[in-house]
C-alpha positions, 0 to 999 in steps of 0.5 A: 542617851545623848542630848543634842547641843542645837536643834537639827537644822532642816534641809533648807539650811544647806542653801540659806538660813531661813526660818532659823536664827543664829541661836539655833546653830551654836557650834563648840570647837576645839582649839585656840580662840580666833577673834575677828580682830586677830583675823582681819582687824586693821586690814583693808585688803591692801595688796590682795588681788580679787577677781569677780567672775560674773557679768562685768563691773561698771567702772565708774560706779561710786560704790565700786571705785577703781577696777584694775582690769576688765576682761571678757570671755568671747565665744564665737566660731573661732572658739573661746578666748579671753580679751581685755574689754571696756564694755563694763557690766551687762546686767548689774550682777557683777557690779553688785558683787564688786561693790560688796567686796569694795565695801568689805575690803576697800583697798584690795585690787579689783578685777573683772572677768565677764562670763554673763551676758544680758539678762544673766545669760551664760553657758557652762563652757564660758563660765569654765573658761573664765574661771580657768583664766582667773585661776591661771592668773593666780588671783588671791581671791576669786568671787564666783556668785554663779554656778552651773547645773550641767553635769558635763562640766563637773569633772573639769570644775572639780579639777580646776577648784583643786588646782586653785586650792593648792595654788593659793587662789581662794574660790569663794562660790555661791550656793544655788538659791534653790535646793538643786545640784550645781557646781562648783560650790559643792566642792570642799576645795572652795569656800561655799556661801549661802545667805542669812536674814539677820540685820547685822551687816557684818554677821557671818555664821558657820553652817553645822550641816554643810555642804554650804559652809558659811552664811553671810548677809544676803537677804534684803540687802542694798547693793550697787547696780547699773547707772551708778544706782543701788537696789535692794535685793536678795540672793546667795550671790550677794552673801558670797562677796562679803566672804570674799572681802573678808578673805581678802582682809585676812590674806592681806594681814597674813599673806603666807596663809594657805586656803586650808588655813584661811578656811580654818580661820574663818570657821573659828572666827564665825559668830556662832562658833565658841571654843571649848575649854576641854583639855585646859589645865 
């Protein structure tokens, strides 16, 4: 008879950490201990290029700061294309994500690709075009607090996620807020993120029952919004840029690190992961 080391999480744990605390999901890992101080201590993300694929970013927001480049995916009778833009943010969502990244990795280079319109409207082909452009530009980190439920885009998204993985463009993707099938967060080649409800703004956890790999602050959090304002809101969308910011800090400190290595570091440094002494002499 075996004794489980932790209560078996419910199905909802795959999307967000609700009804559970960090103490419910302890994980014992093999290998050398990796501390947050080793992983990103002293790093501010300087020199790392982070792209927010979302609704745009409000350029003059005091909690966002400098935006190094803004682009928009345009879909019309001529097809789909990407152009520079000065239009900013259409609904606030991208500004919120950008602000969280800026707070976490204050010296990273920040870029925006707008794939959403007003009232969060968007299509799978526009999302795919914006993500493909970001991967082709070889951004170090791509924050994607979006997903699509349309099955016709799954193969193309999977191929693109693999291309990013091997090209060292880290896609940090938000899980859907409800337990439905959506993509690309379901792919193992991305870093997938759900939210937890703990008060610690720097706490993140590894999920012992993926496909969501990490839980980060995203429930009842204060985020930047349109007009230089802030709001309090909840969603996996706002946990994702925290992990994107941490990824930027790690990569600024260890610029030769691959996505595979980065995932391992984030896993080992998670608050609920401890290292076993098995095999120690």
